[in-house]
C-alpha positions as CSV (number, residue, x, y, z in Angstrom):
1,X,52.8,-4.3,-33.0
2,X,55.1,-1.4,-31.9
3,X,52.2,1.0,-32.5
4,X,50.0,-1.1,-30.1
5,X,52.7,-0.8,-27.4
6,X,53.0,2.9,-27.9
7,X,49.2,3.4,-27.6
8,X,49.1,1.2,-24.5
9,X,52.0,3.1,-22.9
10,X,50.3,6.5,-23.6
11,X,47.0,5.2,-22.1
12,X,48.8,3.9,-19.0
13,X,50.6,7.3,-18.6
14,X,47.3,9.2,-18.9
15,X,45.5,7.0,-16.3
16,X,48.4,7.2,-13.8
17,X,48.7,11.0,-14.2
18,X,44.9,11.4,-13.6
19,X,45.4,9.9,-10.1
20,X,47.5,12.6,-8.5
21,X,49.3,11.8,-5.2
22,X,48.5,14.0,-2.2
23,X,51.3,14.8,0.3
24,X,51.1,16.1,3.8
25,X,53.8,18.2,5.5
26,X,54.0,20.0,8.8
27,X,56.2,23.1,9.2
28,X,58.2,24.1,12.3
29,X,55.2,26.0,13.7
30,X,52.9,23.0,13.4
31,X,51.0,24.2,10.4
32,X,49.7,21.4,8.2
33,X,49.8,21.7,4.5
34,X,48.4,19.3,1.9
35,X,49.7,19.5,-1.7
36,X,50.1,17.5,-4.9
37,X,53.8,18.3,-5.0
38,X,56.4,16.2,-3.1
39,X,58.5,18.2,-0.7
40,X,61.2,17.4,1.8
41,X,59.6,16.0,5.0
42,X,56.2,15.5,3.1
43,X,54.6,12.1,3.4
44,X,52.1,10.6,0.9
45,X,48.5,10.4,2.0
46,X,45.9,7.9,0.9
47,X,42.9,9.8,-0.3
48,X,39.7,7.7,-0.6
49,X,37.4,8.5,-3.5
50,X,34.7,11.0,-2.7
51,X,31.1,9.9,-2.7
52,X,29.0,12.0,-4.9
53,X,25.3,12.1,-5.2
54,X,23.5,13.4,-8.3
55,X,20.2,15.0,-7.3
56,X,17.3,15.2,-9.7
57,X,16.7,18.5,-11.4
58,X,13.9,20.8,-10.1
59,X,11.6,20.1,-13.1
60,X,11.9,16.3,-12.5
61,X,10.9,16.7,-8.9
62,X,8.0,18.9,-9.8
63,X,6.8,16.4,-12.4
64,X,7.1,13.6,-9.9
65,X,5.1,15.5,-7.3
66,X,2.4,16.3,-9.8
67,X,2.1,12.6,-10.8
68,X,1.7,11.6,-7.1
69,X,-1.0,14.2,-6.6
70,X,-2.9,13.0,-9.7
71,X,-2.6,9.4,-8.5
72,X,-3.9,10.3,-5.1
73,X,-6.9,12.2,-6.6
74,X,-7.7,9.2,-8.8
75,X,-7.8,6.8,-5.9
76,X,-11.3,6.8,-4.6
77,X,-12.3,5.5,-1.3
78,X,-13.9,2.1,-1.6
79,X,-17.7,2.2,-1.1
80,X,-18.7,1.3,2.5
81,X,-20.2,-2.1,2.7
82,X,-22.4,-1.1,5.7
83,X,-24.4,2.1,6.1
84,X,-24.6,1.6,9.9
85,X,-22.5,-0.3,12.5
86,X,-23.4,0.5,16.0
87,X,-24.5,-0.4,19.6
88,X,-28.1,-1.3,20.4
89,X,-27.1,-1.4,24.1
90,X,-25.8,0.1,26.2
91,X,-26.8,3.5,24.8
92,X,-24.2,6.2,24.3
93,X,-23.6,8.4,27.4
94,X,-25.6,6.1,29.6
95,X,-25.0,5.3,33.3
96,X,-26.3,2.2,35.1
97,X,-25.8,0.1,38.2
98,X,-24.2,-3.3,38.0
99,X,-23.3,-4.9,41.3
100,X,-21.1,-7.5,39.6
101,X,-19.9,-5.3,36.8
102,X,-21.7,-7.4,34.1
103,X,-22.4,-5.7,30.8
104,X,-23.8,-7.1,27.6
105,X,-23.0,-5.3,24.4
106,X,-25.5,-5.7,21.7
107,X,-24.4,-4.6,18.2
108,X,-25.9,-4.6,14.8
109,X,-25.4,-3.3,11.3
110,X,-27.3,-2.2,8.3
111,X,-27.5,-4.1,6.0
112,X,-27.2,-7.2,8.2
113,X,-23.8,-8.8,8.6
114,X,-22.6,-10.5,5.4
115,X,-21.5,-14.2,5.5
116,X,-17.8,-14.4,6.6
117,X,-17.9,-11.0,8.4
118,X,-17.7,-10.7,12.2
119,X,-18.4,-8.0,14.7
120,X,-15.5,-7.1,16.9
121,X,-16.1,-5.1,20.1
122,X,-13.4,-3.4,22.1
123,X,-13.6,-2.0,25.6
124,X,-11.2,0.8,26.5
125,X,-9.1,0.0,23.4
126,X,-8.8,-3.7,24.2
127,X,-10.7,-6.2,22.0
128,X,-13.1,-8.4,24.0
129,X,-14.3,-10.7,21.3
130,X,-15.5,-11.4,17.7
131,X,-18.7,-13.1,16.6
132,X,-21.5,-12.9,14.1
133,X,-24.3,-12.9,16.7
134,X,-23.8,-9.3,17.9
135,X,-24.0,-10.3,21.6
136,X,-21.0,-9.7,23.8
137,X,-21.4,-10.4,27.5
138,X,-18.6,-9.4,29.8
139,X,-18.2,-9.6,33.5
140,X,-16.4,-7.7,36.3
141,X,-16.0,-4.4,34.5
142,X,-14.7,-1.8,36.9
143,X,-16.8,1.0,38.0
144,X,-16.3,4.3,36.2
145,X,-16.6,5.7,32.7
146,X,-15.6,3.5,29.8
147,X,-15.4,3.6,26.0
148,X,-16.5,0.8,23.7
149,X,-16.2,0.6,20.0
150,X,-17.4,-1.8,17.3
151,X,-16.1,-2.7,13.9
152,X,-16.5,-5.4,11.3
153,X,-13.7,-7.7,10.4
154,X,-13.3,-10.6,8.0
155,X,-12.5,-14.2,8.9
156,X,-8.8,-13.5,9.0
157,X,-9.2,-10.4,11.3
158,X,-8.7,-7.7,8.6
159,X,-10.7,-4.6,9.4
160,X,-13.5,-4.1,6.9
161,X,-15.2,-1.1,8.4
162,X,-15.1,0.9,11.7
163,X,-18.3,1.6,13.4
164,X,-19.7,3.5,16.4
165,X,-17.8,4.4,19.6
166,X,-19.8,4.9,22.8
167,X,-19.1,6.1,26.3
168,X,-20.9,4.7,29.3
169,X,-20.6,4.7,33.1
170,X,-21.0,1.8,35.5
171,X,-21.9,2.3,39.2
172,X,-20.8,-0.5,41.5
173,X,-20.9,-0.7,45.2
174,X,-17.6,-0.7,46.9
175,X,-16.4,-1.9,50.3
176,X,-15.9,1.7,51.4
177,X,-19.4,2.8,50.6
């Protein structure tokens, strides 16, 4: 039993000596000194443990980068469901008169739209509707040049495939002209 207490005492001494106390003292010229030895006028300082980070070795980083490149090369783009998604009207780079600003977008795809898929048409980046018919009438479009795009989405609105983007110009009469 005595041997156990001796071993315990030695272990306690080893642990407490490993945690050295730090002291701070300031001399008459204002110089600050930190030391592990107590001196007259020195006060103990609580030192918080230092956070350390172990970085991976260069060969581990290189191996990781090579694996990522391999995985990226192995991922193939999914095959397109549609060979063509585009506008039947208006034509790209067209200009036309529309007194009330009415435009009807007609879109189609090859092969024809599959069950559950929908066309989505956007005008100047803003979606104007979704349907399976491919006809999108819209009123009061301001005069000027606009961009329209079409894509195919599923029932939940997930994009399946992007299609054509067109530019067209509407001429409308104004009060000033």
